[in-house]
Structures are given as C-alpha cells and as structure tokens.
C-alpha positions as CSV (number, residue, x, y, z in Angstrom):
1,M,-19.3,47.3,-3.2
2,G,-15.6,47.6,-3.1
3,M,-13.0,49.7,-4.8
4,K,-12.7,49.5,-8.6
5,I,-9.2,49.1,-9.9
6,A,-7.5,48.5,-13.3
7,I,-4.6,46.1,-13.4
8,S,-2.5,44.5,-16.1
9,V,-1.6,40.8,-16.0
10,P,0.2,38.6,-18.5
11,D,-2.2,37.0,-21.0
12,P,-1.5,33.4,-19.8
13,V,-2.3,34.5,-16.2
14,F,-5.5,36.2,-17.3
15,E,-6.6,33.2,-19.3
16,A,-5.9,30.8,-16.4
17,A,-7.8,33.1,-14.0
18,E,-10.8,33.2,-16.4
19,A,-10.9,29.5,-16.6
20,L,-10.6,29.0,-12.9
21,A,-13.3,31.6,-12.2
22,H,-15.6,29.8,-14.6
23,E,-14.8,26.4,-13.0
24,L,-15.5,27.8,-9.5
25,K,-18.6,29.7,-10.7
26,L,-17.1,32.9,-9.4
27,S,-17.0,36.4,-10.9
28,R,-13.7,37.6,-12.1
29,S,-13.8,40.2,-9.3
30,E,-14.5,37.6,-6.6
31,L,-11.7,35.4,-7.8
32,Y,-9.2,38.2,-7.8
33,A,-10.4,39.5,-4.4
34,R,-10.0,36.0,-2.9
35,A,-6.6,35.5,-4.5
36,L,-5.3,38.9,-3.2
37,A,-6.7,38.2,0.3
38,A,-5.0,34.8,0.4
39,Y,-1.7,36.4,-0.7
40,L,-2.0,39.1,1.9
41,D,-2.8,36.6,4.5
42,T,0.2,34.5,3.8
43,R,2.6,37.4,3.3
44,G,1.5,40.0,5.9
45,A,3.0,40.8,9.2
46,A,0.1,39.1,11.0
47,A,0.9,35.9,9.1
48,V,4.5,35.9,10.2
49,T,3.4,36.4,13.8
50,R,0.9,33.5,13.5
51,K,3.6,31.3,12.2
52,L,6.1,32.2,14.9
53,N,3.5,31.7,17.6
54,A,2.7,28.3,16.1
55,V,6.3,27.3,16.2
56,Y,6.9,28.4,19.8
57,A,3.6,27.1,21.0
58,N,4.7,23.5,20.2
59,D,8.0,23.7,22.0
60,P,8.1,26.6,24.5
61,Q,11.6,27.3,25.7
62,P,12.1,29.3,28.9
63,L,14.0,32.5,28.5
64,D,17.3,32.9,30.2
65,P,16.6,34.9,33.4
66,A,19.5,37.4,32.6
67,L,17.9,38.1,29.2
68,V,14.5,38.7,30.8
69,R,16.1,41.2,33.3
70,A,17.9,43.0,30.5
71,Q,14.8,43.2,28.3
72,S,12.7,44.4,31.2
73,A,15.2,47.1,32.1
74,T,15.0,48.6,28.6
75,L,11.2,48.5,28.5
76,D,10.8,50.6,31.6
77,D,11.7,53.7,29.5
78,E,9.4,52.9,26.7
79,A,6.2,55.0,26.3
80,W,3.4,52.6,25.2
C-alpha cells in the first residue's frame, strides 16, 4: 500500500480522469499513480540525462584535447 494523499483538481480534469480510469479498467488511484510516474519520468533529472545520452550516442563528437586537459586539471582537487 502506498501513501494516501488528498489533492484538488479542476472538475473537467477530474471528470476526464474518471472516464479514462473506467475505460482502462483502472482504479482512480492506479490512474493517478501511473500519470504521476509518467510525468516524473519525463521531467526528472534522470530523464534529461537519458535524453542527452541518446543525442550524443547517435553522433559522438570527440572533445578538444585542450578542453579535456582543463577539465581534468580541475577534477584533481574534487573530493568524490
């Protein structure tokens, strides 16, 4: 079982969600949980990283050697 919450949504959104839940044969809770998970998946930091990785995987560009040296020099002092 998950966390119970109370939210307010505009009437048209609620009515559309009720109709969709009925059409998909889902409980209201399941519909809202799936919708929120999908929203978080598309908007979260991990989603941004996945999208950037997909872009650069298709057309990898080598880094300028001077830039690599400059970046490496600054990382030596970082505590990971």
